[in-house]
BAPA-165239 format. One record per residue (C-alpha): x, y, z. Coordinates in pm, whole numbers, plus 32768, in hexadecimal, padded with zeros to 4 digits. Example, Ala and Ser with C-alpha at 12.3 -4.5 7.8 and 13.67 -1.06 7.14 Angstrom:
2
84CE7E3E830C 85577F9682CA 
REM end
This chain:
74
62744EDFBD46 62914D74BDBA 63F04CEDBD9E 63D84B89BD3D 64F14A77BD21 647B4A0CBBBC 649C4AE2BA8D 63D14AB0B941 63AC4942B903 644448E8B7C9 636C484EB6B4 63B746DDB68E 62AD4675B5B1 633A45A1B479 636B4668B33B 630345ABB1F3 640B45E2B0F2 63E14544AF8F 653C44FBAEE6 65AB4433ADAB 66B6433EADDC 678B42A8ACC6 670B414CAC95 686D40CFAD0E 683E416FAE5B 66E940DEAE74 675A3F80AE43 686C3FABAF47 6764401AB03C 668B3EF2AFED 67CF3E0EB00E 68193EC4B15C 66CB3E82B1E5 66C63D12B18F 680D3CECB239 67A33DBCB357 666C3CBFB379 673E3B81B34B 683E3C0FB46E 67193C3EB559 66753B0CB506 65323BC3B480 64633B1DB364 64143C4CB2C3 65123D79B269 64B13EC4B2C2 64363FB8B198 656C4056B0F7 64E341BEB148 64E9416FB2C1 664B4155B2B9 66A3429BB214 6666436DB353 673542A6B438 684C429FB359 6850440DB319 6852441AB494 69844345B4D3 6A3043DEB3A7 6A0E4544B43C 6A5444E3B593 6BB24434B537 6BFF455CB442 6D084604B50B 6D1A473AB408 6BA14768B415 6BB3476BB5AA 6CC0487BB599 6C1D4957B49C 6AB9492BB546 6B5D49AEB6A5 6BDF4AD5B5F5 6A7B4B34B581 69ED4C59B665 
REM end
């Protein structure tokens, strides 16, 4: 059997998830998108749904408790 340096390639395809957000959270996402567009000098704010994945990534990347617990997983 050939020994390769690469093993299984992880599946990095996007996964579609449907969630229900409280109206207040959606309004906050809209406001965040508007502020982000104004800060970047863009005419149109991004769709609020486009902000959710980067926000979750940032949240998990900076959560020390999550990092510690995840490193303990087999």
